[in-house]
C-alpha positions as CSV (number, residue, x, y, z in Angstrom):
1,M,0.0,0.0,-0.1
2,S,3.0,2.3,0.4
3,E,3.5,2.5,-3.4
4,Y,1.4,5.6,-3.6
5,R,3.9,7.5,-1.5
6,E,6.7,6.5,-3.8
7,V,4.7,7.5,-6.9
8,A,3.8,10.8,-5.4
9,A,7.5,11.5,-4.3
10,F,8.7,10.8,-7.9
11,L,6.0,13.1,-9.4
12,K,6.6,15.9,-6.8
13,S,10.4,15.8,-7.7
14,N,9.6,16.0,-11.4
15,T,6.9,18.6,-11.8
16,K,6.3,22.2,-10.7
17,Y,2.6,21.7,-10.4
18,E,0.7,21.4,-7.2
19,P,-2.8,20.3,-8.4
20,K,-6.0,21.1,-6.6
21,I,-8.3,19.2,-8.9
22,G,-7.8,15.6,-10.1
23,I,-9.7,14.1,-13.1
24,V,-10.1,10.3,-13.7
25,C,-11.0,9.5,-17.4
26,G,-13.3,6.5,-18.2
27,S,-13.3,4.5,-21.3
28,G,-12.9,6.7,-24.4
29,L,-13.0,9.9,-22.2
30,S,-9.2,10.6,-22.3
31,E,-9.9,13.6,-24.5
32,L,-10.9,15.5,-21.4
33,S,-7.2,16.3,-20.9
34,K,-7.4,18.4,-24.1
35,T,-9.3,21.0,-22.1
36,M,-6.0,21.6,-20.2
37,T,-3.2,24.1,-21.1
38,E,0.5,24.4,-20.2
39,C,0.6,20.6,-20.0
40,Q,3.3,18.3,-18.7
41,T,2.7,14.7,-19.5
42,F,4.1,11.5,-18.0
43,K,3.5,8.1,-19.6
44,Y,2.5,5.5,-17.2
45,S,5.6,3.5,-18.2
46,E,7.7,6.4,-17.1
47,I,6.4,6.5,-13.5
48,P,8.1,4.0,-11.2
49,G,5.7,1.7,-9.5
50,F,2.7,2.8,-11.6
51,P,0.5,0.2,-13.2
52,M,-0.3,0.0,-16.9
53,S,-3.7,0.4,-18.4
54,T,-4.5,-2.5,-20.8
55,V,-8.0,-1.5,-22.0
56,Q,-8.8,0.1,-25.4
57,G,-9.8,3.7,-24.9
58,H,-7.5,4.3,-22.0
59,K,-4.5,6.3,-23.1
60,G,-2.1,5.5,-20.2
61,E,-0.9,9.0,-19.4
62,L,-0.9,11.4,-16.4
63,V,-1.2,15.0,-17.4
64,F,-0.5,18.1,-15.3
65,G,-1.6,21.5,-16.4
66,M,-4.1,24.4,-16.1
67,L,-7.9,23.8,-16.4
68,E,-9.8,27.1,-16.5
69,G,-7.2,28.7,-14.3
70,V,-7.0,25.9,-11.8
71,V,-4.0,23.6,-11.5
72,A,-5.2,20.1,-12.3
73,V,-3.9,16.6,-12.9
74,C,-5.7,14.2,-15.3
75,L,-5.5,10.4,-15.3
76,R,-5.9,9.3,-19.0
77,G,-6.9,5.8,-18.4
78,R,-7.8,3.9,-15.2
79,F,-7.1,0.4,-13.8
80,H,-9.7,-2.4,-13.2
81,S,-9.8,-5.4,-11.1
82,Y,-10.7,-7.5,-14.2
83,E,-7.3,-6.6,-15.6
84,G,-5.8,-8.6,-12.7
85,Y,-5.1,-5.6,-10.5
86,S,-5.9,-5.6,-6.8
87,M,-8.5,-3.1,-5.6
88,D,-5.6,-1.4,-3.8
89,L,-3.8,-0.7,-7.1
90,C,-7.1,0.4,-8.7
91,A,-7.3,3.2,-6.1
92,L,-3.5,4.0,-6.1
93,P,-3.9,7.0,-8.5
94,V,-6.4,8.8,-6.3
95,R,-4.1,8.3,-3.2
96,V,-1.3,9.8,-5.3
97,M,-3.5,12.7,-6.1
98,R,-4.2,13.2,-2.2
99,C,-0.4,13.3,-1.6
100,L,-0.1,15.9,-4.4
101,G,-2.5,18.3,-2.6
102,V,-5.6,17.6,-4.7
103,K,-8.9,18.6,-2.9
104,L,-11.5,17.6,-5.4
105,V,-11.6,14.6,-7.8
106,V,-13.8,14.3,-10.8
107,V,-14.4,10.7,-11.7
108,T,-15.9,9.8,-15.0
109,N,-17.0,6.5,-16.6
110,A,-18.9,4.9,-19.4
111,A,-21.7,2.9,-18.1
112,G,-24.7,0.7,-19.0
113,G,-28.2,2.2,-18.5
114,L,-30.4,0.4,-16.0
115,N,-33.0,3.3,-15.6
116,P,-35.5,3.0,-18.5
117,N,-36.0,6.8,-18.3
118,N,-32.4,7.5,-19.3
119,N,-31.2,7.3,-22.9
120,V,-27.9,6.4,-24.5
121,G,-25.9,9.7,-24.4
122,D,-27.3,10.8,-21.1
123,V,-24.8,11.9,-18.4
124,V,-25.9,10.9,-14.9
125,T,-24.6,12.7,-11.9
126,I,-23.9,9.9,-9.5
127,T,-25.0,10.5,-6.0
128,D,-24.9,7.0,-4.5
129,H,-23.5,3.6,-5.4
130,F,-24.2,-0.1,-4.7
131,A,-21.0,-2.2,-4.9
132,I,-21.4,-6.0,-4.9
133,P,-17.6,-6.6,-4.8
134,N,-17.2,-4.3,-1.8
135,L,-19.9,-6.1,0.2
136,G,-18.1,-9.4,-0.6
137,G,-14.8,-8.0,0.9
138,K,-13.2,-7.1,-2.4
139,N,-12.4,-3.5,-1.9
140,C,-9.6,-1.0,-1.6
141,L,-9.9,-0.6,2.2
142,V,-9.3,-4.2,3.1
143,G,-6.0,-4.8,4.7
144,H,-3.7,-2.4,6.6
145,N,-5.2,1.1,7.2
146,D,-2.9,4.0,6.8
147,P,-4.2,6.5,9.5
148,E,-2.4,9.3,7.8
149,L,-4.8,8.8,4.9
150,G,-8.1,8.2,6.7
151,P,-10.0,6.3,9.5
152,R,-10.2,2.6,9.8
153,F,-14.1,2.6,9.5
154,P,-15.1,5.5,7.2
155,P,-18.8,6.2,6.5
156,M,-19.9,6.0,2.8
157,S,-23.4,7.6,3.2
158,N,-21.8,11.0,2.5
159,A,-19.2,9.9,-0.2
160,Y,-20.9,12.1,-2.9
161,D,-20.9,15.8,-2.1
162,V,-24.5,17.3,-2.4
163,K,-23.2,20.8,-3.0
164,L,-21.0,19.6,-5.9
165,A,-23.9,17.7,-7.4
166,S,-26.0,20.9,-7.4
167,I,-23.0,22.7,-9.1
168,V,-23.1,20.0,-11.9
169,A,-26.8,20.7,-12.4
170,S,-26.3,24.5,-12.5
171,S,-23.4,24.1,-14.9
172,A,-25.6,21.9,-17.2
173,S,-28.4,24.4,-17.2
174,K,-26.0,27.3,-18.2
175,L,-24.7,25.2,-21.1
176,G,-28.2,24.2,-22.2
177,F,-27.4,20.5,-21.5
178,T,-30.4,19.8,-19.1
179,D,-32.0,17.5,-21.8
180,F,-29.2,14.9,-21.3
181,V,-27.6,15.7,-17.9
182,R,-29.5,13.9,-15.1
183,P,-29.1,15.5,-11.6
184,S,-28.9,12.2,-9.6
185,G,-28.4,8.5,-10.0
186,T,-27.1,5.3,-8.3
187,Y,-24.1,3.5,-9.9
188,C,-23.9,-0.2,-9.5
189,F,-20.3,-1.6,-9.4
190,V,-19.7,-5.1,-10.8
191,S,-16.3,-6.7,-11.3
192,G,-16.6,-7.6,-15.0
193,P,-15.1,-8.1,-17.6
194,M,-18.3,-9.8,-18.9
195,Y,-21.4,-7.7,-19.3
196,E,-24.4,-8.6,-17.1
197,T,-26.9,-11.3,-17.7
198,M,-30.5,-10.3,-18.0
199,A,-31.3,-11.6,-14.6
200,E,-28.4,-9.7,-13.1
201,A,-29.5,-6.5,-14.8
202,K,-33.1,-7.0,-13.6
203,F,-31.8,-7.4,-10.0
204,L,-29.7,-4.2,-10.2
205,R,-32.6,-2.2,-11.5
206,S,-34.9,-3.6,-8.8
207,I,-32.6,-2.2,-6.0
208,G,-32.6,1.3,-7.5
209,G,-29.6,1.2,-9.8
210,D,-29.5,3.8,-12.6
211,A,-26.2,2.8,-14.2
212,V,-23.8,-0.2,-14.1
213,G,-20.1,-0.4,-14.7
214,M,-16.9,-2.1,-13.8
215,S,-14.9,0.8,-12.3
216,T,-15.2,4.1,-10.4
217,V,-16.2,2.8,-6.9
218,P,-12.6,1.9,-5.9
219,E,-11.6,5.5,-6.7
220,V,-14.6,7.1,-5.0
221,V,-14.1,5.0,-1.9
222,A,-10.4,5.8,-1.7
223,A,-11.1,9.5,-2.3
224,H,-13.7,9.8,0.3
225,H,-11.5,7.8,2.8
226,C,-8.6,10.2,2.4
227,G,-10.8,13.3,2.7
228,L,-11.2,14.3,-1.0
229,K,-14.5,15.8,-2.3
230,V,-16.0,13.8,-5.2
231,I,-18.0,14.5,-8.4
232,C,-19.0,11.4,-10.4
233,L,-20.3,11.5,-14.0
234,S,-21.5,8.4,-15.7
235,L,-22.1,8.6,-19.6
236,I,-24.7,6.1,-20.5
237,T,-23.3,4.3,-23.6
238,N,-25.8,1.4,-23.9
239,K,-29.1,0.2,-22.6
240,V,-28.7,-2.8,-20.5
241,V,-30.7,-5.8,-21.8
242,M,-33.6,-6.9,-19.6
243,P,-35.7,-10.0,-19.7
244,G,-38.4,-9.6,-22.4
245,D,-36.4,-6.9,-24.3
246,N,-36.5,-7.3,-28.1
247,V,-32.9,-6.8,-29.0
248,T,-30.9,-8.1,-32.0
249,E,-27.4,-7.2,-30.6
250,A,-25.7,-7.8,-27.3
251,A,-23.5,-5.2,-25.6
252,S,-20.0,-4.6,-26.8
253,H,-17.0,-2.4,-26.0
254,A,-17.1,-1.0,-29.6
255,E,-20.7,0.3,-28.8
256,V,-19.4,1.9,-25.7
257,L,-16.6,3.8,-27.5
258,E,-19.0,4.9,-30.3
259,A,-21.4,6.4,-27.8
260,V,-18.5,8.2,-26.0
261,Q,-17.3,9.7,-29.3
262,K,-20.6,11.2,-30.0
263,R,-20.8,13.0,-26.7
264,S,-17.1,13.7,-26.1
265,E,-17.1,17.5,-26.8
266,Q,-20.1,18.2,-24.6
267,I,-18.6,16.3,-21.7
268,Q,-15.4,18.3,-22.0
269,E,-17.5,21.5,-22.0
270,L,-19.4,20.3,-18.9
271,V,-16.3,19.4,-17.0
272,K,-14.7,22.8,-17.8
273,R,-17.9,24.6,-16.7
274,V,-18.1,22.6,-13.4
275,V,-14.4,23.5,-12.7
276,V,-15.2,27.1,-13.1
277,E,-18.5,27.0,-11.1
278,S,-16.9,25.0,-8.3
279,K,-13.7,27.2,-8.1
280,S,-14.8,29.2,-5.0
281,Y,-16.1,26.1,-3.3
282,V,-12.9,24.3,-3.8
283,E,-10.8,27.3,-2.6
284,G,-12.9,27.3,0.6
285,I,-12.1,23.7,1.4
286,P,-9.5,23.6,4.1
287,D,-6.2,22.2,3.0
288,L,-5.7,18.6,4.2
289,K,-2.8,17.7,6.3
290,P,0.2,17.0,4.0
291,I,1.2,13.3,3.7
292,D,4.7,12.7,4.9
293,L,6.8,11.6,1.9
294,S,10.2,12.0,3.7
295,K,10.4,8.3,4.5
296,V,10.3,7.3,0.9
297,K,13.7,6.0,-0.1
298,S,15.1,7.2,-3.3
299,G,16.7,3.8,-3.8
300,N,13.3,2.2,-4.0
301,L,12.3,4.6,-6.8
302,K,15.5,4.1,-8.7
303,G,15.2,0.3,-8.3
304,R,11.7,0.3,-9.5
305,W,12.6,2.7,-12.4
306,A,15.5,0.4,-13.4
307,F,13.2,-2.6,-13.2
308,A,10.6,-0.9,-15.4
309,V,13.3,-0.1,-18.1
310,V,14.6,-3.6,-18.0
311,A,10.9,-4.9,-18.4
312,L,10.3,-2.6,-21.4
313,I,13.5,-3.6,-23.0
314,A,12.7,-7.3,-22.6
315,T,9.2,-6.7,-23.9
316,A,10.5,-4.9,-27.0
317,A,13.0,-7.8,-27.6
318,V,10.1,-10.3,-27.5
319,V,8.1,-8.3,-29.9
320,L,11.0,-7.9,-32.3
321,S,11.9,-11.6,-32.2
322,R,8.3,-12.4,-33.2
323,K,8.4,-10.2,-36.1
324,K,11.5,-11.9,-37.5
């Protein structure tokens, strides 16, 4: 669990930026970083101890820069437990953001639509979640608790900030987006990578689920645990198939990416407007106590960096040998 300190120490020593807002980009939503200026980009492969994203639509870059006058850091591609990563590693980037001084994290995702009143292309402001993996003990807070980050038993009933949800609604109204931005909804977290059966979808709808996906909750839980404010936006990319539905095609990742592409520019505008509208609110949030990074040994970073370089060289050698 200490990897986040090592990653944060590396980034602090290699960037001038001290971000106050963090953005996590979901499938196909990496273009959000294009709203930033004066950027400094780190490929995940350049960051010692950082995982690699393996899913199409996730760029694998960490971008620092200015977003509407606010210093921000953007994660272009997240990590999922279905890729073989522990929930702890899925939450690592958010903990790194906490070490860097971030106060607010904007988490985005592409999700299946459970609520029959929502349409493909709608953006749902998530105000609650139901996480089956968490209830089964598969979550990012299992194991040793770092008291410098947060308490052993954090509440989750207040994980989604009500004031920030109202700022999203206000921003959507000013942009004329109220026809597709929904003011509230419940996100259902499943482990994936398979899409839901009709029976599973029916159950999730019956408990009040509005959207379903394979990410987001580990980051939200980690963010709330360590004191960060959270905005969560789910782009509905497909209608989840229910018993009795007359459909000819099952859900696919290609369908997800196509829906994201159609709404990409409007989501960028929405996030920019939310940042502007929330600026004074974020400035009013007291600074969190700095995380002590002094105990991070530079040797650990150099060792991990050397290992990463060797791994990349070995991978390249294998690829080249196959081409011969």
